[in-house]
N, C-alpha and C positions, 0 to 999 in steps of 0.2 A: 732614406734615399732609395729611389726605384732601381730595379735591376737595369744595368746598361746593356749587357749582351743578350738582347732579346732573340727569340727564335728567328725573327726576320734578319737581324744583323748576322747571326751565325750562318744561316743558310746562304745569304748573299756573299759573305766573305769566303766561305768554303768553295762556293761555286766558281769564283773567279781565280782561285789559287793556281790551277794548272796553266792558265793563260799567262799569269805573271811569270811563272817559272820559264815557260817557253820564250817569252819576250826577253827576259834577262839572259837566257842562253844564246839567243840570236845576237844580242849586243856583245856578249863575251866572244863569240866566234868572230865577230867583225874585228875585234881587237887582236885576234890571233895570239901570238906568243906572249903578249903583254898580260893575257888573262890565263895563262897556262898554270900558274901557281895558285895556291889557296889565296882567297881574297876576302876582305872584310866588306860587309854591306851595311848600309844605313837602314834603320827600321823605326817603326813607331807603333805604339799601342794607344788606343783611345778609351777613356772611361769618364765617369761623372763624379768622382770623389778624389780628393787629395790622398786619402789613406790608401785607396786602391792603386793609384799611380805609384805611390812610394813602395807598396808591396811588390808591384811588378818590377820596378827598378831594382830593388834589393835582390829579387830572385834572378834577374838577368845578370847582375854583377856576380852572384855566386856561380853562375854558369860560365863565367869568363868573359862576358860582354861588358862593354861600357854603356851605361844608361843612367838617365836622371829623370826625375819627375818634375814637371813644370806645368803651369797653366797653359791651356790651349790658346794658341794665337788665332786671330780671325780667319786666316786662310785654312786652318785645320778644322774650323767650325762653320762651314758654309751654311747660309740660310737655305733650307730646303725641307720640304715636308717628308723627304725620305729619312730625315734624321729627326724623329719626334723629340728626342732629348739630345741636345747638342753635346758633343764632348767638351767638358770644361777642364779636364786634366788629361795630360798625355805622359807616357813614359817613352822616351826616345833616345836613340844613341847609335852606336856602331858595334857590330858583332866582332867576335874573335874571328880569325881567318877560317873560311869555310872551303871545303872541297867543292869545286864548281862543276859538278855533273848532275844530271837530272835526278838520279837516285838519292844522292847525298842531300841535294837541295830540298827534295820532296820530304825527306825524313826530318830535316831541320824545320821546314815550314810547319809540318804536322806538330812538332814539339812546341813551336811558338803558339800555334792555335790552342794547344792543350794548356799552356801556361796562361794564356788569356782567359780561357774557360775557368780555370781555378781561381783567378783573381777578378772575375767580372770585368774583363777588358777585351776590346776587339783588336786583334792583330791586324791593323788597318793597312799597312804598307811596308814594303821593303824594296830596295834596289841596290845594284852595284853602282857606286858613284863614279861612273865612267865619264871621261870627257867626250863631248860630242864631236870634236874635231880630231880625226885620225892623222891627217897630214895637211900641211898648209905651206905652200911655196909660191914662187912667181908663176908657176905653170898651172896649178890646180889646187882645189881644196876638196878633201875627201872627208865627209861627215857621216855619222851614224845617227839615225833618228832614235832618241832614247825612249820613245813610246812604242815603236813597233820593231826596231832593230834593222830597218832597211838602210842601205848605203846610197848616198847621193854624191855624185862627182860633178863639181862645178869646174868647168874647163876654161881657164882664162886664155889659153892659147894651146895650139896643137903642137906638142913636142914629143920626143921619144919618152920623156918622163910621164907625160899625160897619158900617152898610149899604154905605157907599162902599167900605170895605176888602173886603167880601165880593164886590162886583161888579168892582172894579178888578183884583183879583188872581185872579178866577175860582176862588176857593177851593172845594175839593170835600170838605174834612174840617173839621167844626165841633165845638167844645166849648162848649155853651151854659152860661153862668154863671147865678148866682142872680137877677141883675137882668133876665134876659130875660123872665121871666114865663111865656110860652107859646111853643110851637113854631109856633104859627099865624103869627107874624111872619116866619117863614122860607118861608112857602108860595109867595111869588112867585119864590123862587130854588130851589125844590125840585128842578128839573130838573138842577141842577149839583151838588147835595150828594150825595156817594156814601158818606161815612163819618160816623157819629155817635160821638164819643169823650168819655167821662167827663162826661156832663151833671151839673149840680148836682142835689142831692136836692130843691131847691126848684123845679126845672123839671118840670112834669108831663109824663109821656110818654103821657098819654091822647090827645094830638093827634098821636101818632107817624105815623099813616097819611098826614098831609099831606106828609111827606117821601117821596114815592112812588118816588124813584129810589135810595133807600138800598141799598147793597150790603153794608155792614159796620157792626156795632154793637159797641162796646167799653164795658162798664159796670164801674166799680169795685165796685159793689154793686147788689143788686136794688132798683129804684126803688119808692117807695111806691105809685105807680099805673102801670099798664102800658097801652100801646096794643095793638092787635091786630097782632102781628108777621106774621100770616098775610095781612094786607092790604098787605104790602110785596113786590110781585111779584119784585123783583130781589135780595132779600136772600140773600146767599151765606154770610156769616160772622157768628157771634154769640159773644161772649165775656163772661162775668160772673165777676169774681174774688171775689165773695161772694154766692152764689146761694142762701143759706139760706132766704129767704122766697119764692124765685121759683117760681111754680107750673109744674110740668113741662108741663101742658097748654098753657101759653102759647107753647111752643116748637114747636107742631105746624106745621111749614112744609115743604112738599114740595120747595122749591128749595134748602134749606139744604145747604151743602157742608162747612162747618167749624164745629164746636161745641166750646167750651171752658167748662167749669163748675167752679168751686171751691166746695166745701161745698154741693152741691145736696141739702140734707136731705130735700126732698120727692120726689126721684127714687128711688122704691123699686124700679122695674122699668124696663128699657129698652123695654118695651112701651108706655110712656107717650110714647115718641118714634117710634111706629110710622109716622107719616106722613112722617118724615124719611128716606125711602128713598134719597135721593141723597147722603147723607153720605159724604164722603171722609176726613175727619179728626174723631176724637172724643177729647177730653181731659177726663177726669173725675178730680177730686181730692177725696177725702172723701165719695164717693157711698155711700149706705147700701145698696148692692146685695149680695144674697146670692149671686146667680148672674148669668149673662149671657143669660138667656132673652130672646128677642126680637131679639138681635143678628143673627140670620139674615136679617132684613129689610133689613140694610144691605149690599147686594150690591156697592156701589161703594166700601166702606170700604178705605182704604189705610193709615191710621195710627190706632192705638189706644193711648192712654196711660192707665193706671189707677194712681193713686197714693193712698196713705193710705186704702185700702179695707178698713176694719176688719171689715166683715161678709162680705166676699167669700170664699166657700168652694168655688166650682165654676166653672171656666172651660171646661168641655167643649164649650159651644156654639161656641167659637172654630173648631172643625173645619169649620164651614160657610163660613168666610170665605176662599175660595180666592184672592182678590186682595189679602189683607192683606200689606203690605210692611214695616211698622214696628210693633213691639209692645214696650210697656214695662209691666211689672208691678212695683210698688215699694211696700213696706210693706203687705202683705196677710197678716197673721199667722194667719188662719184657713184660708188656702189650703194644703191638704195634698196636692193632686194637680194635676199639670199635664196631665192627660189632655185631649186636643184640640189642644194646641199643636203636637204633632208633625205634624199634618195640614196645617199652613200651608205649602204648597208654594211660595208666592211670597214668603216672608219674606226680606227683605234686611238688616234691622237689628233686633236684639232686646236688651232689657235686662230681666233677671229677677233681683230681689234683694229681700230683706226679706220673703220668704214661707217658710213652713215646708216647702212643696213645693219640691223641687229636682230637677234631672235626675240620673238614676242614673249616667250615664257620658257621656263625650264622644261616644259613638256616636250620641247624639241628633242630632248635627249632620247626619247623613246624610239626615235627613228634610227638610232645607231646602236644596235644590240651588241656590237663588239667593242664599244667604247671603253677605253682604259683611262685616258687622261684628256682633259679639255680645259682651255682657257677661252672664255666667251665674254663679250660685251653685251649686256642685256639692257634694253630700255625700260624694262618693267618697273612700275612703281609699287606693285604688289607681287609677292612671290608665293607660288604654290609649293611649299616645302615638301609636301607629300610626293609631288611629281619628281622633285629633285632626288629624293631618296629611293624612289621606286625602281630605279635602274639597278638590276641585280649584279652587274659586273664592274661598273665604273669604280676606279680606284682613287682618282684625284680629280677635283673640280676647282678651278680658279675662276670666279665669277665677278665681273666688273659691272657696277650699277651706275646710273646717271648721277651727276653731281647733286648733292643734297639728299641722296637716298639714306634713309635711317636704317642702319644695320641693327639686326635683332640682338638681344642679349645672348651671350654664348651658351649659358646653362640652358636657357629655353630652347635654343637652336639644337643643341645636342639631344635634348629630349624629343623634339619634333622629328629629327632625323632617325633616331633609334626606334621610334614608333613604327617605322616601316620595315623593321626586321634587319636592317643593316647595322653592322658593328662599326661605330665611328672611331677612327684612330685619332684624328686631330681636327680641331677647328681653329682657324686663325682669322681675326678680323682686322681690316686695314681701313679705318674710318677717315684718316687724314689725307689720303691721296686725292688727286684730281677726280678720279673715279673711285668711290668707295668700293672695297673689294672684300670678298670672302673666299678663303681657301678651306676646302673640306677634303679629308682623305678617309677612305673606308678600308676596312680589312680586305685584303685581296692577295692572291698568289703573286700579283704584279710586284709587290714590294720585296719578294724573296729572290727576284732575278739578280744575277751577278752585276749587271749593268742595266741602265735604262735601255729599252729597245731602241734600235737604230732610228734616229730622227726625233726621239722624244725629248726634245730640248728646244729652247728658243733659238731662232736664227738671230744673230746680232745684226741689227739694222739701224743705221744712223739716220 
């Protein structure tokens, strides 16, 4: 049986360790006195043999922890080329009570990594099994995000109890409910409120400028009335998951960095966002854009995701975005040419699918010297495998071919790719899909990163 704890896994796991400790400490601080005493945490080790998992479980029990070896369940073994050999066995359980401070947790985590090293297992995860609801009553609900530790106060109505929770916990993320009436009641605490999330439709946003310290707004739908977003000097992020009635002109904000709009029916041209020259991330789903005219004004743009763009037929303006690193084009049936995409010299991640336009050959990869990961639909009936492997830095390629395309033999493909001097990590063939596909990964420092770079994942699009 192959070694499970490869250098890649070891480097990746160790690199994300400090962030996990800090996140758990934030959650502990949110729980206040409830977390002051020693606490047990849940944990897991992943490996590829029953014998190794049982050895890990026995060693953990000797240390005073509760642990058992068991087969890995599907959610512990996700399909991904990041895991060339999926964990088939795990040792999981609950620790003895631990002192919950940074120094003690760092020492315990280091010991767990060492235990995994000894038994060829990855110390894959641990967390304090805290409830996400800190308080729930008729006036408000106070929750803690178990992924990053931030507090969110959903206010059903404005009472002394609601006000007390806002002050006592120094909450910076609020979700105003229908009983709040007006945002004016929050004016006294505007200095601490940084995020407005999912306000009730019955709460008018006409008073939005009173929350002058807002940095992020997340709306499930366009509200009946809007405030002037331009009067929020610190606003950096805006997302609306149903922007059908949202006037594009209301988003004229020079400081905006991240913009996400689903079904922005009134956004006929990117010129309507001309004042948003500092945008770094733009996600549009269902926008009625025929082209990308005006995008040349977004010189800071690093991420662009265009999905369900039924009118989009021209993306040639992309050639002006020298700093674009992440590009997704999905479900754009009128797009017949990808002219302009080749000029994106800084591209690191790309996904192009569901468009009638496709790349003529894998040779297009040479236009992207910084490329790390790509998913591309290619109409080619013949493939130049030398061009595919000639890229010196690409770590992962997912390539879709037309229906009926005959995929090569895996052994032959590995030989052909390795002949170009690249070390092939994995090859997976998918001949049964509507579009036959090939996933190839090459050895690269990319795989040793603690997490996938921001944006290096598919956007879920229905």
